[in-house]
N, C-alpha and C positions, 0 to 999 in steps of 0.2 A: 139143084141142090136146093133143100129145104131152108128156110129160114135159120131153125134151130142149127143145123150143120155149118151154116154158113157163119152165123154168129159165133160157134165153139171154133171155128178155125180161126177168125179174126181175134177171138181172145187168147188162143194159144200165140199166133204171131205177135201180138201185143206184149204177151207175158216173155216171151223169148228176146224181144227187142230191148225190154225195161230190164232184164237180168243179164243181158250181155255185156260183157265189159272186156274189150280188147286191150290188149298190151299197149301202153302209153309210152311213145318217145319223147322223154322229156328233155333230151337235148334238141331235138325239132322244134319241140313247144318252145323252149327258152329262145331260140333264135327267132322264130314267129313274132313273139312278144316283144323283144326287143328293138325290133322297127327296122326299117329300111335306111342302112348307112347313106345311101344315095339319094335321099329324100330331097334336099335342097338342090343337088345338081339337076333332079329330076324336075322340079317346079319352076328351076329357071328355064330349061327345055319348054317347058309346056305350061305357060303362065295363064293359060285359060281355065285350068283347074283350081289355081288360086283364086282367080276371081269368082267361079262357081261358087267356092265356099265362102267368099266374103259377101256375095249376095244371098246364099240363101242358108247359110250354116253347116253345121256336119251332121245334118239331119238325114232323114231317109232318102235315098236319091231315085226312087221309085216314079216321079213325075219328071224325069228328065226326058225332053221330046227325041 
């Protein structure tokens, strides 16, 4: 496939993604944003996660070994 055709195809895909708007489930979004009601219970079970946040903060966790 030539570069012109390849670029046109990528442009078409990008345009489709840009203007695609799926139906939003606001109920599920609200539940997700409300948080985890069991968070305190979970932190008591696994205190090492609390220790990690105390040490490194709540930043990007991509440097976890």
